[in-house]
N, C-alpha and C positions, 0 to 999 in steps of 0.2 A: 789635634796636636801632632805634628810630624816628628817622628823619631829617627835618629841615626843609629848605627850599630852600637856606638858608645853609650848613648842615652838609653837605648833599649836594654843593654847589658846592666847598666847601673840600676835601672828600674827593676829588672828581674832580681838583681841581688838584694835590693831593698825589700822586695816582697818575700822572697824565699828566706831572707834573714838568717844566714848561717850562724852568726854570733848569738842571736836570740834563741836559736835552737840548741845551743850547746847544753843548757841544763836539761832539756827534754831528752836529748840523746844520752846524756850521762845517767839520767834516772832510768831510762828504758834499758840501757845496757849494763846496769849494775849487776843483774843476775846472770849475765852472759860470761862465759869463760874468757879471760883476757886474750888468749890466742885466737878467739873467734870474733872479737869485737871489730877488728879491721875489716874482715870479710862482710860482717853484718852491715856495717856502715856503708861500705861500697855498694852492697846489694840494694840497700834501701834508696841510696842516691840514684842508682841506675833505674830502679822501678819508677821513681818520681820523674826522671828524665824521659823515660819511654812514654809515660802517661801524658806529660806536657807536650812531648813531640807529637803524639797522636792527636791531641786537641789542635795543634797547629795545622794538621792536614785535614781534619774532619770538621774543624770549627765552622767553615763557611757553609757546609752542608747542614750542620746543626742549626745555624742561624736561619737558613732558608726553611727548614722543616718546621721550626718553631715560629716562623714568620716574625723574626726579630730584626730590627734595623740596626745599622752601625751606630746611629745616634743613641738609641736606647741602651746598647751595650756600653757605649762610652760613659753615659751618665750613671748607669748601674755600676760600672767598674770604678768610677770616681767615688761613689758612695762607699763601696766595699773597701777601697784603698784607704779612705778617710777613717773608717772604723778600725781597720787594722793598724793604722798609724797611731790612733788614740790609745790602743792597747799597748803599743810599743812605748809611748810616752808615759802612760799611767798604767803600769802593769798590775794585774790582779795580785792580791797577796798569795803567797805560796800555800798550797793545800797538800794534804797527805793522801792524795788519791793513789790507790794501789794500781801498779802496773801489772799487766798480764804476766804470768810466770813463763819462763823459758825465753827463747829468742823471739824478739818482735818481728812480725812479718807484715809488711805493707802498712798496717795501722799500729801505732800512731806516727811512725817516723816518715815513711814515704808520703802517706796521706794521713792527716792534713798538714803535718809539720812543714814539708817542703812543697808538695803539690796540693796546696789548699785551694779554696774557691777563688781567692784573689789572684793566685798565680795562673789558674786555668782561665779566668776571665781576661787576664792581661795578655796571654799568648794568643787568645782568640781575637782580641782587640788589635794587636799588632798586625796579624795576618789580614783581618778585615779591612784595615786602613790602607795597607800596601801589599796585596797578595803577590805582586810581581817581585817583591823583595823577600820572598819566603826563605830562600837559602840564607839570607843575611840574618833573619830572625832565628833560624836554626843554629847558626854560628853563635849568636848572642846567648841562646839558651845553653849551648854546649859549654861556652866559657863560664856561664853562671853555675852550672852543675859541677864543673871542674873545681871552681873556687869553693863551692859548698863542700865538696868531698875533702879538699885539702884542709879547710877550717875544721870540719867535724872530726877528721882523723887526728888533728892536732889539738882537739878540744881540751884534753887534760893539761897539756903544756901551756895553752893559752890561758886557762883559768889559773894555773900556778904562777905564770910569769906576770900577767897583767893584773890579776886580782879581780874579784867579783865586782868591785865598785867601778873599775875602769871599763869592764865589759858592759855594765849596766849603763854607764854614762854614754858610751858609744852607741848603745842600742837606742837610747832616747834621742840622741842626735840624728840617727837615721830615721827615727820616727818623725822628727820635725821636718826633715827633707821630704819624706813621703807625704806629709800633710800638705806641703806646698804643691807637690805634684798632683795630688788628688784635687785640690782646689782649682788648680789650673785646668785640669781635665773637665771638671764640673762647669767652670765658667765658659770654656770653649763649647761644651755641649749645649749649655743653656743659650749661648749666643746663636749657635746654629739653629736651635729649636725656634727661637724668636724670629730669625730670618725666614724660616720655613713658614711660620704662621703669617708673617707680613706678606710674603710672596703669594701665599694662598688667598689672602684677603684682598689683594690688589687685582 
C-alpha cells in the first residue's frame, strides 16, 4: 500500500488516537498540580515523538538484524492495527486501576499511550516501503505529534464542550476507519505473499 504525506499523517493520527487518550491523560494528571499539567503533557508528547523518530531512522537496521522482511512487517502491522481498531470500537469497561503517584514520566503517557507497538510498527513500515521519502514521513510524524499535543492540552475543554458521548462516538468512527486500513494492508500483504509463492513454484 503506497502512502502519501496526507494518508500517512491520517494513519498516524488514527493510531496515536489523541481523542481516545484524553481519559488516560486526565486520569494520570489528576494528581499533578494544575500549573504543571501543561509542561508534563508537552514533555510526554516530546518523548513519544523522539522515540518514534528514532525508530524511523533505525528501523531498517533493526529489520536487517532481526532478518525480517517488509512483507512480514506489513502483515504483522495489519494484524496489530486490526486489534487496536477493535479496542477502539469495542472499548473495555472502565477499571479502577491505580495510577502511580506523582508526575507520570514516560509510562503510561508517552509509552504506550502515544508511542505504542502499533505506532512503532507503522513508522517502521512507512520507512521500509519508501526510505527515500524519509523526510516526508518525519514531517507527517511532526504534524501528528503537534495535533496530539494540541488535543491533549485542550482535553478538559474538549470533554466539557463535546461531552463524553460525542468523544466516544468519534473514537468508534476512527476505529471503523482503522479497521478498513488494517484489512487493506492485510489483503495487500497476502496478495504479495501468494505472488511470491507462485513465482517461486514456477
